[in-house]
N, C-alpha and C positions, 0 to 999 in steps of 0.2 A: 861554780857559778860562771866561770869564764867561758864554759861551753855555751851557755845561753846567750851571753854577750856577743860571742863570736857568731852565733846563729843569727842574732839580730842584725849584726853588721853585714853579714853575707846576704841575708834575706832582702835588705834594703840597700844593696850595693848598686852603684850607678851602672846602668846597662851599657854605657859608652866606655867603661873601663875594661881593660883586660883583667880577667879574674885570675888572680894568682892563686896557686895551690898552697894551702897552709901546710907547714911541715907536720909529719906524724909526731905526736907527743904522747906522753904517759897520761893516765886518767886525769881529767882536769880537776883543779881544786874546787871545793864546794862553797867557798865564801869569798865575796868580793866587796870592796869598799870603793864607791865612786866619789871622787873629790873634785869639786869645782863649781861652776855656775849653777845656781838653783834651777833656773828655767830650763836649761839644757838637760841637766841630770834628771829632772822630773820627766821630761819627755822621753829620755832614753829608758828610764825605769818603767814607764807605762808601756813602751814598745816591748821591753823585756817581758812584762806580764802578759801582754797580748800574744807575743810570739810563743812563750811557753805554753799558753793555753790552747792556741790554734794550731801551731806547728807540731808540738810535742804531746798535746792532749792531756796535760797534767793540771792538777789543781794548784791554784796560786792564791796566797793571801797578801794583801797590799795594805800596809799601815801608813797613815799619814795624819798629821795633826789637823790639817785643813781639809774640809770636805771637797771632793772633786765634783763639781756641779755638772760638768759635761766633758767629754773627751776633747783634748786640745786640737787645734786645727792641724798641727803637725801629724798627729795620730790619725785623724780622719783622711788626710791626704796620702799617708803611707799605706793605710789599710782601709780603703773605701768600701770594701765588701765584707767587713767584719761581721760574722754571724752571731746571732743571739746565743746560740749554744756555746760558742767560745767564751763569750762574756760571762755566761753562768758559771764558768769554772774559775772565775776570779772573784774573791770575797774582798770587799773594801772595808776596812776598819778605821775608826777615827778616834783613837784615845787622845784625850786632852792633855794628859800629864805623863811624865815618866813612870809614875806608879801604875797608871792604868795600862800603859804599854807593857810594863813588866808582867802585870797580871794576865793580860791577854796572850802574851807569848808563852807564858808558863802553862796556860790552859790549852794550848794547841794539841797537846797529846790526847785530850779528851774528845777530840773530834772523831766521829765515825768514819770520815774520810779525810785523813790528815793530808796537809799540803805537801807538794814536792818542791815548792818555791816559796820562800818567805822574803818579802821586800819591804824595806822601811825607807820612806822618803823623808829626808831632813832629820837626821839624828840630832843635829845641833839644836833644833827647836825643842825636842824632848829633854835634852841635857840642860838647856837653859831654864827649863820650867821647874826644875827641882832644886831644892836647897836642903833636903834632909840629910844628905850624907856629909859627915863632919869634914872629910877630906876634900870636898868640893867636886868639881865637874869631872876630874880625872877618875875618881873613885866610881862615879855614876857611870862613866864610859866603860870602865873595866867590868863593872857588874852587869851592865846590859849586854856587852859583847860576849862575855862568858855564858850568860844565859842563852844567847842566840846560838852559840856554838854547841852547848850541851843539848839544846832542844833539837837542832838539826841532826846531831848524832843519834839521838834517841828515835826521832822520826824516820831516820834512815833505816834503822833496825826494823821498825814497824813496816815500812814500805817494802823492804826486802823480803819479809815474811809473806806479804800479799802478792809478790811478783816483782821481778827485776825491772819492768818497764817504767815504773814510777820512781825508782830510787836512783841516786841518793836524793836526800833533802838538801836544797841549796839555799844559800842566804846571800842577799845583795842589799846593800844600804848606801845611801848617799849622805855626805857630810860636807858642809861648807866651813872651811877653816877660817878663823879670824884673820889669819895671814892673807888669805885670798880676797877678803873683803877690803883690805887696805886700811882697816881701822887701827886705832892705837898708835899711829905714826910708825909702824914697824918697817924695817928695811927688808930688802929682797932676800936676805940671808936668814931672816928670822924663821923659827920653827914653832909649831903649835904643840904644846905638851899633850893636849887631849888627843890630837891626831896621832902622835907618837904612841900613845896607849892603844888606840884602836888598831893600828898597824901590827901590834903584837898578836892580835886575834884573827884578823882578816888575812886570808892567804894571798889574795890578789888586790893590788891597788889599780884602779882605773882612774887615771888622771885626765881631766878635761882642761885644755890650754888653748885659748882663743888665738888664731893665727891672724895677726894684724898686718900681714904683708900683702902680696898680690894674689894669693891663692883664691880668695873669694871672688874678686873681680874677674880673674881668668876663667872661672867656672861659671860666671854670670849668676853668682850666688850672693845672698845678703850678708851671710856670715860663713866663716870657715873655722873649724876647730880641730886641733890635734888631739888624738885619743891614745894614751899610752897605757898598755896593760903590763904590769910588772909583778913578779912574784915577790912576796915578802911575808913576814910574820910566821907564826906556827912552826918554829924551828925546834931542835932538840932542847934548847933552853928557851922556853916560851916567854920569859921575861927579860931576855937579852935581845935588844933591838938590833936588827940587821941593817947596817948603814949603807949597804951596797945591794939594793934590790936589783933583780935580774930582769931586764926588759925582754918580754916574750913576744909582744906584738905591737904594731903601730898602725893606727888607722887615721883617716881624715873624715870629718863630718862636714857636709855642706848643707846649709839652711837656705832655702830659696824664698823669694818674696811671697809666694803663695802658700808657704808653710811646709812644703815638701822637704823631707830629710833624706839625704843620700850618703852613703859610706863608700870609702875607697881604702883598700889595703895598700899601705905604703911599702 
């Protein structure tokens, strides 16, 4: 999935920046977890959906608990000439509960044209909506993440049989940790046990960290964000957490007053 994120960043890279060449790397991981601000992660996920549909020509399914009434200003500014044909490749689904999300993900294999990209906006909303698991939110997170991985693996086999251009099936999800919200009076060194569980299943962590220094003002932007792509999870021992994720890419995101979003490779 990091290949689509990198494609998003490169597609909407600032034209005033010198475009650095990304190093040659092995085949990209197929699952990514975006952690951080809800508003920014939602915009990046929508950019990923649109980029996959328009630039790669693949089918995308986008899950969210809250219905998207209209495309955000940031997306309209970044993709002003988005074609209706590209939007038709994106299916928006709005399950209200975790149970509904699980059912809809589990039924993706029944589609006559299975998706190449599965996107879930706001995992925390679905996890908080469910109390049926005796072991709590961490068990819910493990159950959902395992289903996503199994579904992607099965759909990859289906897509490969139909032709290599649509494979593999990729998964990207966003999650707002309670640590990031500043709730519960937690200190900066606190960890979120639910996020620890999710990290075991998602191969790449995409971390959004707002830059509160001079970068935004220097770029005449309203906001500046640091984006860190790091590999983690899915090791030889899937339930052994890797405490030393390997940073693979670092980007900056600038959000301008008119809603335009631009990326810069660091």
